[in-house]
N, C-alpha and C positions, 0 to 999 in steps of 0.2 A: 504494500500500500504506500503511495507516495506521501512525502512529508507535506503537511498542510501549508497552503499559501492563501492568506486571507486578504482580499481586496475590500477596503472600507471606503465607500463613496459618501463623503460628507463635506460640510462646510469647514472652513479653516479653523474656526473656533467652535468647539462642540464638547462640552464637559462630559456628556454621556459617552461619546466616542472615545474621549481621552481615557476614561476609566477602564474601558475594555482593551484598548490598544496597549495601555501600560501593562496589563496582566499578560497579554499575548507576548509582548516583548520580554517580560520576565521569564516566560516559559520557552523562550527561544523559538517561537513560532514566527515565520516570516510574514510580515504585514506590509502592505503597500496602501498607505492612506492617501486618498486623492480627492481634491476639490475639483468638481467638474467645471467650475467657473474658469479653470486654467485652460480649458479647451474651447476653441482651437488656438487661442491667442498665444499661450506659452507651452503648448504640447503638440506632439504629433501622434497619430494613430495610423498604423499600416496593417491592412487585412489582406493577406496574400494566399492565393490558392496554390497548392503544390501537389505533386503526384501522390503524396501520402496524407493529404488533408490540408488544413488551414494553418497558417503561421501568422499570428497577430502580435504586434508589438506596440506598446504604449510607452512613449518617451516624454517625460516631464522635465522642463528646464526652468521652472519657476524659481527654485532655490537650488542652484547647482543642476546636475544632470543625473537622472535616475531612470531606469527602464524596467519594464515588466513584460514578460511573455504571457499573454492572457491564457493560453492553453495550459499553463502551469497552475492556474488559480483553482483552488478546491472549494472556496466559499466566497460569497459576495454579500456584504452588509450594505444594503441600500438605505443609508442612514441620513435622510434629509439633505441630499445633494443640492447644490446651488445651480442657477441657470448658466448656460454656456455664455461666453463672452468673446466677441470677435475683435479683431485689431481695430483700435480707435481711429486709425488713419483712413479707414474705409468710409465711404459715404454711408449714410444711415440705411439706405435701401439695400446696399451691399452687405452691411452688418446683419441686417435682418435675414437676408438670404443665407449667409454663412452660419448663423445660429440655427436656422431651420435644418440646413443640411447636416450640421453637427449632431443635432438631436436625432435625426433619422439614421445617420451612420453609427454613432455610438450606441444608440438604443438598440439597433438591430444586431450589432456585433456582440454587445454585452449579453443580450437576451439569448444568443445562440450558444453561450458558454455552458458546457455540461457541469455546472457547479451548483453547490447548495446556495440558495438565495434566501435572504432575510430582508425584505420580501421581494419577489419579482415585481418590477415597476407596474406592469399591467394588473397584477393581482392587487397591489397596494392602491392603485388608482380606483379600481372598482370598489374596494372595501371602504374607501373614504366617504362614499355617498351616504349621508345620514338617513335619507328616506329608505334606501335599500337595507341599511343596517337594522332599522326598526322593523321592516317587513320580515327579514330573516329571523330576527329575535323572536317575533311572534310565532313564526312558522315552526321554530324549534321548541316552543312551549314556554319561553320566558315572558314574564310580565313586563310591560312597558307602560309609562304614563300615558293617559289620554293625550292625543296629539293632533294638531292640525298644522298643515303647511299650506300657506295661501298668500296671495297678494290682493285678496278681496277684503276690503275693510268691513263689509257687512258680515262676512263669514267669520272674521276674527272677533268681531263684537259678539256674535251669536255664541261662539265657542267660549268666550269669557263668561257669558251669562250661564252657560251650561255647567261651568266649573265653579259657579258662585263667586266669580271674580278672583279665584285663587289659582293664578296661572304664573308661568315664567316665560320669558322670551330668551332665546339664545340664537347664535349665528349658525347657519347651515354649514359654513366652511371653517376657515381658520379663525374668524372673528377679529382679524387685524385690519385696522384702517390706517393707511399710509397718508399722512398729511404733508403737503409740500413744506420742506424746511424743518420738519419736526420728526420726533421718534414715532414709530408705529404705536398705535393705541389699541388696546384689546377691548373687545366687546364680551363681557362676562355674562354669565347667566343672571338674569335680573327678574326679581319677583314683582308682579304687578297686581295690586288689588283690583284695578280696572285699567283698561287702556285709555289714557287721557284723550279727551275729545280733540285736543289740538294735535295729537300724535296720530290718531286713528287714520286720517286720510293718507298719511305717508306710507301706510302698508301697501298702498296701490303701486308704489314705485319699485318694490322689490319683494320677492318671496320671503316670507317670515315663517319661522317655526315657533309655535306656542305649545306649551304642554301644561297639564295640570301640575300644581305644586304638590309634591309628595311631602307628607308630614313625616319627614325622615328622623330617625334616631341617630344615624351616622352614615358615612359613605364607605365603600370598599374600592380600593385600587387594586386590580388584579392584573399582574404582569404575567404573560404567557410566553415562554421561551421554549421552542421545540417541543411543545406538548406538556411541559412542566408548568404548574401553576404556583404563583407566589402571591399570596393574598395579604393585603395590609388594610387594617381598619383605620379610618381617618375621622377623628372627632374634632369638631369646630364649634363648640358650644359658646353662645353669647352669655352675657351676664344674666339674661332672663331664662337661661337654661335651654334655649332653642338653638339647634344647629344652624350655622350660616348657610344661606342659599347656595353660594359658590365658595368653596373653601379656598380657591385661588385668591380671593379678595378679602380673606379673613385677617383682621389686624391683631387678633388675640393669639394665644398659644395653641397651635395645632398639635394634636397628639396622634402619633403613629404607633400602632402595635400590630404584631403579626396576628393573623386570624385564620380561621378554617372555614371553608365553604361547605354548605350542605352538599352531599353527594349529588342530589337531584339538580341543583343549580350548576355545579361543576360539569356534570354530564351534558347539560344543555348548552353551556358555554363552549364545551368541546365541539359540539355539533356545529355551533356558529362559526368557530374557527376553521373547522374542516370545510364548511360550505364556502367560505371565502378563500380557502387554501392558504391561510396565513401561518407562517412559522413563528411570527412574533406579533403581539398585540398588547396594548395597555387598555384594559376594560374598566369602565366606571359603572358602579352599581350603587343605588341608594337603597337603604334598608329602613323601612318605616317603623312606627312605634309598636306594631304587633309582629314584626319580624319578617314581613314580606319583602322579597328582593325585587327591585325594579331595574332592568337594564336601561342604561342611559346612552352609552356609546362605546365603540372600540376605536382606539387610535392606532393604526398600523405602524406609526413611527413615533410613538409616545416616548417622553423622557422617562428615565428611571434613576439617574445618578443620585438625585437628592434622597431617594428612598434608602439607598445603601447608607447614606450619612445619617438618616433619622432612625433606622431600624437595625441595630447590631445583629449580625448573623444572617441577614437576609441574603447578601451575596449575589445580587442580580448581575453585576458586571462579570463576576466569575462564571456564573451560569451561561451568560452570553458567550464568553470566551470559550467555554467548554463546547458549546454548540457549533460555533464557527470553526473550531479546530478539529471537530469530529470526535471529541472525547465523549460527548453526550449525544446519543441518537434517539 
């Protein structure tokens, strides 16, 4: 069996990738970390047919010169790579052409590799769609909050009434708004006792997702790596004893503890992961006051480094290193 060679496709600064690459280096596993924004501006890719098969070489000259024969790669971690960038000396229309050609070339060449993927780009793209996630979750028997996705203000108002005004709004995609000259601003899950009349007409401008507000006791962050489940309970209780709507925006002390999933819930989440063909996913679940579990979403490229810092013995980075290097199948 050949020695493992791990290709990590990620942005230049990525704490989660850092933690895994460090472990792989300590184990003397060959790692080629690559930011796709280096291509084609500072890199070359050559895909050549030979009598015995294909010969593919990636050469990066961003910081010195380093190269990788892609046929040697045993696993690829598709870890939030950045957009391709063309030479700035080109006219804008030519830059656009070069970027599109780069995406087609690199996407096709990489996808043809007989390597273990975490996760294949096409698989990850499909799994990112929240409407599809919610449908699949229901199909495998998971509970989901009552949900409506609409850009019809009247339908949104009707849904709010059906939920007695106890609803939340969240973004369908990343929830990031990039304002000119400023930092990206996140759109977090927001509780609404009612949709303000001055806001309601704006629903018409873009599809919105509204869900019933779950009377939750706590949240679960479930990290799945190659079929192994790592479950963490997240407590974000306010001074009034009520958990915060979105723990990412909680200003108090979040408490993270290892937890165990009921077998029935784990089995259904396994079905969801198999349906999407995901080797990795970060799943968010809300648990209500009577112990019912509600699936919220799965992030095929979710962060996990902070969980290793918060929960001693969790060892998510080590588990990912195991999977990428073939130690854990």
